[in-house]
C-alpha positions as CSV (number, residue, x, y, z in Angstrom):
1,M,0.0,0.0,0.0
2,T,1.1,3.5,-0.6
3,I,1.2,6.4,1.9
4,D,-2.1,7.7,0.4
5,D,-3.7,4.3,0.8
6,L,-2.5,3.9,4.4
7,A,-3.5,7.5,5.4
8,A,-7.0,6.8,4.1
9,Y,-7.1,3.4,5.9
10,L,-6.0,4.9,9.2
11,Q,-7.9,8.1,8.7
12,I,-4.9,10.3,9.5
13,A,-3.1,13.1,7.6
14,K,-0.3,12.1,5.3
15,S,2.1,14.5,7.0
16,I,1.6,12.6,10.3
17,L,2.0,9.3,8.6
18,Y,5.3,10.5,6.9
19,K,6.6,11.5,10.4
20,L,5.6,8.1,12.0
21,A,7.2,6.2,9.1
22,Q,10.5,8.2,9.3
23,E,10.6,7.6,13.0
24,G,10.1,3.9,12.6
25,K,6.8,4.0,14.5
26,V,4.8,2.4,11.8
27,P,6.0,-0.6,9.8
28,G,7.0,0.4,6.3
29,Q,9.9,0.7,4.0
30,K,11.1,3.3,1.6
31,V,11.5,2.3,-2.0
32,G,13.4,5.0,-3.8
33,K,11.5,8.2,-2.9
34,H,8.3,6.4,-2.0
35,W,7.1,4.7,1.2
36,R,5.4,1.3,0.9
37,F,3.4,-0.6,3.6
38,S,2.3,-4.2,4.0
39,R,-1.4,-4.4,4.9
40,V,-0.6,-7.5,7.0
41,A,2.3,-5.8,8.9
42,V,0.1,-2.7,9.5
43,E,-2.8,-4.8,10.9
44,E,-0.4,-6.7,13.2
45,W,1.1,-3.4,14.3
46,L,-2.4,-2.0,15.1
47,K,-3.3,-5.1,17.1
48,R,-0.1,-4.7,19.2
49,W,-0.8,-1.0,19.7
50,D,-4.4,-1.7,20.7
51,Q,-3.2,-4.3,23.2
52,R,-0.8,-1.9,24.8
53,V,-3.5,0.8,25.0
54,S,-6.0,-1.5,26.6
55,E,-3.4,-2.7,29.2
56,S,-2.8,0.8,30.4
């Protein structure tokens, strides 16, 4: 998925997503000048994040 796809999926601004990706806070990789994201990796990341939030 592209940054546009993921921003729409997560319902967040692309600028926030770029920052999260650059900081390594969301699973993705840069291919040339473009970020790419695996839907499976993102869904697993969301599950782990949700578990940490619910444990707090």
